[in-house]
C-alpha positions as CSV (number, residue, x, y, z in Angstrom):
1,M,26.3,-91.9,-50.3
2,P,25.8,-92.0,-46.7
3,E,21.9,-92.2,-44.9
4,H,20.2,-89.4,-43.4
5,T,21.4,-89.2,-40.0
6,R,21.8,-85.5,-38.5
7,R,19.3,-82.9,-37.9
8,Y,21.2,-79.6,-38.7
9,V,21.0,-75.8,-37.6
10,A,22.9,-74.1,-40.0
11,Y,24.4,-71.4,-38.3
12,A,25.4,-68.0,-40.3
13,P,24.9,-65.0,-38.3
14,G,24.4,-62.1,-40.3
15,A,25.3,-63.8,-43.6
16,F,22.9,-66.8,-44.4
17,A,21.5,-64.8,-47.6
18,T,24.9,-63.9,-48.9
19,R,27.6,-65.9,-50.8
20,K,29.7,-66.3,-47.5
21,A,27.1,-68.9,-46.5
22,K,28.0,-71.3,-49.2
23,T,28.4,-74.2,-46.9
24,A,25.1,-73.7,-45.5
25,H,23.5,-73.5,-49.0
26,G,25.7,-76.6,-50.2
27,V,24.4,-78.6,-47.5
28,I,21.0,-77.9,-48.0
29,A,20.8,-78.3,-51.6
30,Y,22.9,-81.6,-51.9
31,G,23.6,-83.1,-48.5
32,V,21.6,-86.2,-47.4
33,D,21.2,-84.7,-43.9
34,T,18.3,-82.7,-43.2
35,V,18.6,-78.8,-42.2
36,V,16.0,-78.0,-39.6
37,A,16.6,-74.5,-39.0
38,A,19.0,-71.5,-39.7
39,V,20.5,-68.9,-37.4
40,D,20.7,-65.4,-39.0
41,P,19.1,-62.5,-37.1
42,A,19.3,-60.4,-40.3
43,S,16.7,-62.8,-41.8
44,A,15.0,-64.0,-38.9
45,G,11.0,-64.7,-39.3
46,Q,11.4,-65.8,-42.9
47,R,11.9,-69.7,-44.4
48,V,15.0,-70.4,-46.3
49,R,13.1,-70.5,-49.6
50,D,12.0,-66.7,-48.8
51,V,15.4,-65.4,-49.2
52,L,17.0,-68.2,-51.2
53,P,14.2,-69.5,-53.3
54,H,16.5,-72.0,-55.4
55,L,17.3,-73.8,-52.3
56,Q,13.8,-75.1,-52.0
57,S,13.8,-75.3,-48.2
58,D,11.0,-74.6,-45.7
59,A,13.1,-74.5,-42.8
60,P,12.6,-71.5,-40.4
61,I,15.4,-68.8,-40.1
62,V,15.7,-67.7,-36.5
63,A,17.6,-65.2,-34.7
64,T,19.0,-67.0,-31.6
65,L,20.2,-70.5,-31.4
66,R,18.0,-70.9,-28.4
67,E,15.3,-70.6,-30.7
68,A,16.7,-73.2,-33.2
69,L,16.8,-75.7,-30.6
70,A,13.1,-76.1,-30.6
71,Q,13.3,-77.8,-33.9
72,R,15.1,-80.8,-32.1
73,P,18.5,-80.4,-33.9
74,T,21.1,-83.3,-33.4
75,A,23.8,-81.0,-34.9
76,L,25.1,-77.6,-35.3
77,L,26.7,-76.7,-38.6
78,L,29.0,-73.8,-38.8
79,G,27.6,-72.7,-42.4
80,T,29.9,-69.8,-43.6
81,A,33.6,-69.9,-45.0
82,P,35.3,-66.9,-43.6
83,Q,38.3,-65.7,-45.3
84,G,41.2,-67.5,-43.9
85,G,38.9,-70.1,-42.2
86,G,39.4,-68.4,-38.8
87,L,36.7,-68.8,-35.9
88,P,34.8,-65.7,-35.1
89,A,35.1,-64.7,-31.5
90,D,31.4,-64.0,-31.1
91,W,30.5,-67.3,-31.9
92,R,32.1,-69.2,-29.2
93,A,29.1,-68.5,-26.8
94,D,26.4,-70.1,-29.2
95,I,29.0,-73.2,-29.7
96,L,29.4,-73.9,-26.0
97,R,25.6,-73.9,-25.9
98,A,25.4,-76.2,-28.6
99,I,27.7,-78.4,-26.9
100,E,26.3,-78.3,-23.8
101,A,22.6,-79.2,-25.4
102,R,24.7,-82.1,-26.9
103,L,24.8,-81.4,-30.3
104,E,27.4,-82.5,-32.9
105,I,29.5,-79.8,-34.0
106,V,30.4,-79.6,-37.7
107,S,32.9,-77.1,-38.8
108,G,34.7,-76.4,-42.3
109,L,37.3,-73.7,-40.6
110,H,40.6,-73.8,-40.8
111,D,40.4,-73.2,-36.6
112,F,40.2,-76.8,-35.4
113,L,37.6,-77.1,-32.6
114,N,39.3,-80.1,-31.3
115,D,42.4,-77.9,-30.8
116,D,40.7,-75.6,-28.6
117,A,41.1,-76.6,-25.0
118,E,37.7,-74.8,-24.0
119,F,35.6,-76.5,-26.7
120,A,37.5,-80.3,-26.3
121,A,36.6,-80.2,-22.5
122,A,33.0,-79.1,-23.0
123,A,32.7,-82.0,-25.6
124,Q,34.1,-84.4,-23.3
125,R,31.9,-83.6,-20.2
126,S,28.7,-83.5,-22.6
127,G,29.8,-86.7,-24.6
128,T,29.2,-85.2,-28.2
129,R,31.5,-85.0,-31.0
130,L,33.7,-82.1,-32.7
131,W,33.8,-82.7,-36.6
132,D,36.6,-80.7,-38.0
133,V,35.8,-81.7,-41.5
134,R,38.8,-80.0,-43.0
135,K,41.5,-81.7,-40.8
136,P,43.2,-83.8,-43.4
137,P,44.7,-87.2,-42.8
138,R,48.3,-88.2,-43.6
139,V,48.7,-88.9,-47.2
140,P,51.8,-90.1,-49.2
141,L,53.4,-88.2,-51.8
142,F,52.0,-88.6,-55.3
143,S,53.3,-91.4,-57.0
144,G,51.6,-91.9,-60.0
145,A,48.9,-94.3,-59.5
146,A,46.0,-92.2,-60.6
147,W,47.3,-92.6,-64.0
148,D,46.3,-96.3,-63.8
149,A,42.8,-95.8,-62.4
150,P,40.4,-97.8,-64.4
151,Q,37.8,-94.9,-64.5
152,H,37.8,-91.8,-66.8
153,I,38.7,-89.0,-64.5
154,S,37.2,-85.4,-64.9
155,L,38.2,-82.7,-63.1
156,F,36.4,-79.3,-62.4
157,V,38.4,-76.2,-62.8
158,G,37.5,-72.7,-62.6
159,S,38.1,-69.1,-63.7
160,D,38.0,-68.0,-59.8
161,C,37.2,-69.4,-56.5
162,A,33.2,-69.9,-55.8
163,V,32.1,-69.9,-59.4
164,G,30.1,-73.2,-58.8
165,K,32.9,-76.2,-59.4
166,M,31.3,-78.3,-56.6
167,T,27.9,-77.5,-57.7
168,A,28.7,-78.4,-61.3
169,A,30.5,-81.6,-60.1
170,L,27.4,-82.6,-58.2
171,E,24.9,-81.6,-60.7
172,L,26.6,-83.8,-63.6
173,T,27.5,-86.6,-61.2
174,R,23.6,-86.9,-60.8
175,A,23.0,-86.2,-64.7
176,A,25.5,-89.2,-65.5
177,N,23.8,-91.7,-62.9
178,A,20.6,-90.9,-64.2
179,A,21.4,-91.8,-67.7
180,G,22.5,-95.3,-66.5
181,R,26.2,-94.5,-66.1
182,R,27.6,-94.9,-62.9
183,A,29.5,-91.7,-61.6
184,E,31.1,-90.9,-58.3
185,F,31.6,-87.3,-57.0
186,L,34.9,-87.1,-55.0
187,A,35.0,-84.1,-52.5
188,T,38.1,-81.9,-52.0
189,G,36.9,-79.2,-49.9
190,Q,34.5,-78.8,-46.4
191,T,31.2,-78.4,-48.2
192,G,31.7,-81.4,-50.3
193,I,32.8,-83.6,-47.7
194,M,29.8,-82.5,-45.6
195,I,27.9,-83.6,-48.6
196,A,29.8,-86.7,-49.7
197,G,30.5,-87.9,-46.1
198,K,34.1,-88.3,-47.1
199,G,36.8,-86.7,-48.9
200,I,40.2,-84.7,-48.1
201,A,40.3,-80.8,-48.0
202,V,43.2,-80.3,-50.0
203,D,43.7,-76.8,-48.6
204,C,44.5,-78.0,-45.4
205,V,47.4,-80.2,-46.8
206,V,51.1,-79.3,-46.7
207,S,51.8,-78.1,-50.7
208,D,54.1,-81.1,-51.4
209,F,51.5,-83.5,-50.5
210,V,48.1,-81.9,-52.2
211,S,48.8,-84.3,-55.3
212,G,49.2,-87.2,-53.1
213,A,46.1,-86.4,-51.3
214,T,44.1,-86.2,-54.6
215,E,45.5,-89.3,-56.0
216,Q,44.4,-90.8,-52.6
217,L,40.7,-89.8,-53.4
218,V,41.1,-91.5,-56.9
219,A,42.4,-94.5,-55.4
220,G,39.7,-94.9,-52.7
221,A,36.8,-94.3,-55.3
222,D,34.1,-96.9,-56.0
223,E,35.7,-99.4,-58.4
224,R,32.4,-100.0,-60.1
225,A,32.4,-96.3,-61.1
226,E,32.7,-95.7,-64.8
227,V,33.5,-91.8,-64.4
228,L,34.7,-89.8,-61.5
229,F,34.0,-86.1,-61.2
230,I,36.6,-84.3,-58.7
231,E,35.5,-81.2,-57.1
232,G,38.0,-78.4,-58.2
233,Q,39.3,-75.5,-55.9
234,G,40.6,-72.1,-56.6
235,G,41.7,-71.0,-60.2
236,I,45.1,-71.4,-62.1
237,N,45.6,-67.5,-62.1
238,H,44.1,-66.9,-58.4
239,P,46.8,-64.8,-56.7
240,A,46.2,-66.6,-53.5
241,Y,45.1,-70.4,-54.3
242,A,46.5,-71.3,-57.6
243,Q,48.7,-73.8,-55.9
244,V,45.8,-75.7,-55.1
245,T,44.8,-75.8,-58.3
246,L,47.7,-77.0,-59.8
247,G,48.0,-79.7,-57.0
248,L,44.8,-81.2,-58.1
249,L,45.7,-80.8,-61.5
250,Y,48.3,-83.2,-61.5
251,G,47.2,-85.2,-58.7
252,S,44.0,-86.3,-60.0
253,G,45.5,-87.8,-63.2
254,A,42.7,-86.1,-65.0
255,D,41.7,-87.5,-68.5
256,S,39.2,-84.5,-69.1
257,L,38.7,-81.1,-67.5
258,I,35.4,-79.0,-67.2
259,L,35.5,-75.2,-66.8
260,A,33.3,-73.6,-64.7
261,H,32.8,-69.8,-64.8
262,A,30.5,-67.2,-63.4
263,A,29.3,-65.1,-66.5
264,A,28.9,-62.0,-64.8
265,R,32.3,-61.7,-63.2
266,D,35.3,-59.8,-64.9
267,E,37.9,-59.9,-62.3
268,I,39.2,-62.5,-59.4
269,D,36.9,-61.8,-56.1
270,T,38.9,-59.5,-53.5
271,F,42.0,-59.1,-55.8
272,G,40.9,-57.3,-58.9
273,T,43.0,-59.5,-61.1
274,P,41.4,-59.8,-64.3
275,I,39.5,-63.2,-65.2
276,L,41.1,-64.3,-68.7
277,P,39.0,-64.7,-71.6
278,L,37.8,-68.5,-71.7
279,R,40.0,-69.1,-74.8
280,E,43.3,-68.1,-73.0
281,L,42.1,-69.8,-69.8
282,I,41.2,-73.2,-71.4
283,A,44.5,-72.9,-73.1
284,I,46.6,-72.6,-70.2
285,Y,44.7,-75.2,-68.6
286,E,45.2,-77.5,-71.4
287,R,49.1,-76.7,-71.8
288,L,49.5,-77.5,-68.3
289,C,48.2,-80.9,-68.2
290,G,49.8,-81.3,-71.9
291,T,53.3,-81.2,-70.1
292,V,52.5,-84.2,-68.1
293,K,49.1,-86.1,-68.9
294,P,47.1,-84.5,-71.7
295,A,43.4,-83.9,-70.5
296,P,41.2,-81.6,-73.1
297,V,38.7,-79.2,-71.5
298,A,35.1,-81.2,-72.4
299,G,32.6,-78.6,-71.5
300,I,31.6,-75.5,-69.7
301,C,29.5,-75.1,-66.8
302,L,28.5,-71.4,-66.9
303,N,27.2,-69.8,-63.7
304,T,24.6,-67.2,-65.0
305,L,23.5,-66.2,-61.2
306,G,21.9,-62.6,-61.2
307,M,20.7,-62.7,-64.9
308,D,17.3,-63.5,-66.3
309,D,16.6,-66.3,-68.7
310,E,16.9,-64.7,-72.0
311,A,20.4,-62.9,-70.6
312,A,21.7,-66.3,-69.5
313,R,20.8,-67.9,-72.8
314,R,22.8,-65.0,-74.5
315,A,25.9,-65.8,-72.1
316,I,25.9,-69.6,-72.7
317,A,25.8,-69.0,-76.7
318,E,28.2,-66.4,-76.3
319,A,30.7,-68.9,-74.4
320,E,29.9,-71.4,-77.1
321,R,30.7,-69.3,-80.0
322,E,34.2,-68.2,-78.1
323,T,35.2,-71.8,-77.3
324,D,33.5,-74.2,-79.7
325,L,32.7,-76.0,-76.5
326,P,29.5,-77.5,-75.0
327,T,28.0,-74.9,-72.7
328,D,25.2,-74.5,-70.2
329,D,24.0,-73.5,-66.6
330,V,23.6,-76.8,-65.1
331,V,21.8,-75.4,-62.2
332,R,19.4,-72.9,-64.2
333,F,18.6,-75.0,-67.2
334,G,19.6,-78.7,-65.4
335,P,22.7,-80.7,-66.2
336,H,21.0,-83.7,-68.5
337,R,21.6,-81.5,-71.6
338,L,25.0,-80.6,-71.1
339,Y,26.0,-84.3,-69.8
340,G,24.2,-85.6,-73.3
341,R,26.4,-83.2,-75.0
342,I,29.8,-84.2,-73.6
343,A,29.1,-87.9,-72.4
344,E,31.2,-89.1,-75.5
345,R,34.1,-87.0,-74.0
346,L,34.1,-88.3,-70.7
347,Q,35.1,-92.1,-71.9
348,G,38.5,-93.7,-72.4
349,K,41.8,-93.0,-70.8
350,T,44.7,-90.5,-71.4
351,L,48.4,-91.7,-70.8
352,P,51.1,-89.5,-68.9
353,L,53.7,-88.3,-71.5
354,G,57.1,-89.8,-71.0
355,S,55.7,-92.9,-69.8
356,R,56.7,-96.4,-71.4
357,A,52.6,-97.0,-71.7
358,A,52.3,-93.6,-73.5
359,A,55.3,-94.5,-75.8
360,T,54.1,-97.7,-76.9
361,H,50.6,-95.9,-77.5
362,L,52.1,-93.2,-79.8
363,L,53.8,-95.9,-82.1
């Protein structure tokens, strides 16, 4: 992981306490850089932990960027993920003020700051950097090289967007390393890249190259790692984002899958599409992998946000009864129990169907 280098202001006006600010929340919870303040007039005067106790941060929430500058930040983190990734027009003035204050601007938006003539010119004058986290490198088409990776590859898949795939992957990476097994988290979205310091935002890759981009992440992983936990995106029956899910599913060369699901959610957010029963969802994911490279679901990370502990335990027990798979909320109850139950499933390699190696293996 990279060393601490930034002192962030998390910029999330009107949204810091909501799920829309998941980029800011993820960096506070898991990033190696320090968040010294958050900007949100709606929650000003409080600390981060006052509105989001699970983040365990004493950073102040202030109403304006000018107040945040008193905390001696070195970077401005655009901390929300607006639908479509566009830059809100009313953010421009504050971004320009931050550039004039020589702050690095870290953005996970689809609107690239470096492509904006006004921002680019201001950054050049002040000598600061605009980091468009989502801007992907040039990547090749998928080649099948991921199938030969020595590590066990485990991809996180979901029942919807924003159900905790990245968080679950980070938590299980921690648990594996704590148990003495070298594991690496591979980021496929903007928040994960900010946390890990590297990765590819696959939702900005041309569709034909998503599998190739994912394969490049596998190829660039630490050779000493025993298991790779790949951050998932979207969901296989998501009306808008299923194509990214499918590209990850095949491009990762996964040996196993881990399903993330929000227990209190019964429909795809914003679209109203029903979330499939867990057994049906698992069957679809495994069937899709089974046509190319078999990858069974090894366990379920259940997001029980909004439930009390008793209700959360009931939801976990119900998911286990329905699927006969190890299940837990790795945030509420910690990742170590679930990791211990699935550790044996995260070993060994599977082979792609139709390959000469697979044919030999089956004889």
